[in-house]
N, C-alpha and C positions, 0 to 999 in steps of 0.2 A: 343187582342193585349198585354195585361198584361202577358199572357202566353208566347208569343214570346220573350219578354224582359227577363223573367226569364231564358229561355233557353240560351240566349246569355250570360248572366252572368255566368251561370253554365258552359258553354263551356270554357270561358276565365279562370276560376279558375282551371279547370282540366288541362289546358295547363301549367299553372304556377306550379301546383303540379308535373306534369310530368318533367318539366325543373328542379325543385328543387330536385327531386328524382334522375335524371340522374347526376346532379352536385354532389350530395352527394355520389353516387356510384363511380364516378370518383375520388373524394377526398379520399374515403376509399381505392380504388385501389392504388392510389399514396402512401398513408401511408404504405400500405403493401409492395409495391415494395421497398420503401426506407428502411424499416425495414429489409427486406431480404438482400438487398445489404450491409447494415451496418453490419449485423450479419456475413455474409460470408467474408467481407473484413477485419473485426477485428480479425476473427479466423485465417486467413492465415498469417497475418503479425507477430503474436506473436509466431508461431510455426516454421517458417523456417528463417534461417539467410540469409545474402546476398550471401554467397558462397555455400550454400547447407548444408546438414547435416554433412559432414565430415570436414568442415573448422573450424579452431580455432579462427578466427577473423571475425568480422562483418564489417559493413560499416566504412570506414575511419580507419581501423586497430583496432577498439575498440573490446573488448571481446563481444561475442554474448549474447543476453538476456538470463537470467537464465531460466531453464526449471523446470517445476513442479509447483504445487499449492503452493501459499504463505500462510503460517500460521503465525499468530502473537501469541506468547506465552507471556502472561502477568506474570510478577513475582509477587508473592502474597503480598509482603510488600515493601514499599518504603525504599530506603537506606537513613539512617540518620547518619551523621558523622561530625566530626570537621576537619577543614583544617586550617593550619597556614597561616597567612598573614603578611605583613610587619608592619602594624599598630596594628592589632589585629587578634585574631582567629575568624573564622566564622563557623556557623552551616549551613550545606547544607542538603537538602532533594531532592533526585532524584527518580522519578518513571520511571521504565524501562519496555519496551517490546522488545522481540527478534523476528526478522524475520527469519524464517526457510523455506526451500523449501521441500515439500513432507511430507506425513504422517509419514514416518519412522523417519525423523529428528524431527518432532513434538513430537513423542513419546519419542525419546532419550532426547530431551531438557526437557520435563516434568519429565522424570525419574531422571535427574541429576540437578534438581533445587538447592539443597544444595551446590553442587560444583560450580554452576554458581553464586549463591549469594556470596559465599566466594571469588571467583576470582574477581567479580566486586567490592566488598567492599574493597578488598586489593588495587585494582587499583584506586578506587575513593579516598580512604583515603590518598594516596600518592600525591594527587594533591596540588596545591598552590592556596590560595584564590585570590591572585592578578591575576593569570592566568584565573580563572573561571569567572572573571568579564566581560571579553570580549567574543564575539561570537567565535572568533578563538580559544580561550582557551577551550571553551566548546566542539568545534568540535575536537580539539586535544585530549581531554579527552575521547570523544566517540570513536575515532579511536584507541586510546591506549587500551581502555576497550575491543574493538572488537578483536584486535590482541592477547591480553592476554587471553581472553576467548577462542578463537579458539585454541590457543596452549594448554590450559588445557584440553579442550574437545578432542583434537586430541590424547593426551596421553591416555585418558580413552577409547574412542570409536573407535579410528583409522580413523575417517572421520571428515571432516569439517561439523559441524552441524549447526552453526549459521552463517547467511549471513550478518545480520545487527544488531547493538544494537541501539535502538531508545529511546531517552529521551522523555517521555510523560509528564513529570512534572519536573521542575527544580526551586527550591527555595533556595536562599542564604540569610542569615541574618547576 
């Protein structure tokens, strides 16, 4: 009789193992299906606009998403400069990275680092300390730096190289 009890226990544990293996297989299959769906859905939405490849606007009249691989070009040194204020002058340090699209623009931006640094320093040093205290003032300075930089690079390269100027560090004393 002891042998019969051992057989019943062994049969019960094999059923549990079978159920666990089937459940694990189903879970793995679900993860694979979700991953494939996520991969294909994210690839399609970034490549085509709402109106097709020939349209100039996207959803709600907004410009289409930029194409090309995004590259971030860090500038080697932070910008350190004085700005006048109403009560006193202030010392400002800004670390900058540039967002460019495509490897060609990445190469152009790296080739023209001295021109980029000169243009940005000229724009930054023309700022006012009272404006840089506010978030709107910083955003205004960033937008002015982008437009000035795009104009300078357009003169030299003939194309718009930089898409965004990003402040990665901003200290004012």
